[in-house]
C-alpha positions in Angstrom: 19.2 18.0 11.8 20.1 17.2 15.5 22.4 14.3 16.1 20.2 13.1 19.1 17.0 13.4 17.0 15.0 10.2 16.7 13.1 9.7 13.4 10.1 7.7 12.5 10.2 5.2 9.6 8.4 7.6 7.2 10.7 10.4 8.2 13.9 8.3 7.6 12.5 7.2 4.3 11.8 10.9 3.2 15.4 11.9 4.4 17.0 9.1 2.3 14.4 9.3 -0.5 14.0 5.5 -0.4 11.0 3.3 -0.2 9.5 1.6 3.0 10.7 -1.9 1.9 14.2 -0.7 1.2 14.4 1.0 4.6 13.2 -2.1 6.4 15.8 -4.2 4.5 18.5 -1.9 5.7 17.1 -2.1 9.2 16.8 -5.9 9.1 20.3 -6.4 7.8 21.6 -4.0 10.4 23.1 -1.8 7.8 21.1 1.1 9.4 20.9 1.3 13.2 17.5 1.6 15.0 15.9 1.2 18.3 12.4 0.1 19.4 10.5 2.0 22.1 7.5 0.0 22.9 6.2 -1.0 19.6 7.5 2.0 17.7 10.8 1.7 15.6 13.0 4.8 15.8 16.1 5.7 13.7 18.7 8.0 15.2 19.5 10.9 12.9 23.2 10.2 13.2 22.5 6.6 12.0 21.5 8.1 8.7 24.5 10.3 8.4 26.7 7.3 9.3 25.0 5.1 6.8 25.5 7.7 3.9 29.2 8.3 4.9 29.9 4.5 4.7 28.1 4.2 1.4 30.1 7.1 0.0 33.4 5.5 1.3 32.4 2.2 -0.3 31.7 3.9 -3.6 35.0 5.7 -3.5 37.0 2.4 -3.4 
């Protein structure tokens, strides 16, 4: 996985192994960063890694 890679919603769902509504909830609440190019939503690959890292740190507390 390249850090500068932009993922589609289905690709991000597959990598996190979560459903569409859960992913959109993470995007809506800004817990997962994304950008819009035209009408297309893209999630930077590093945003997935950041989200997982934050989630692990919270779980360790």
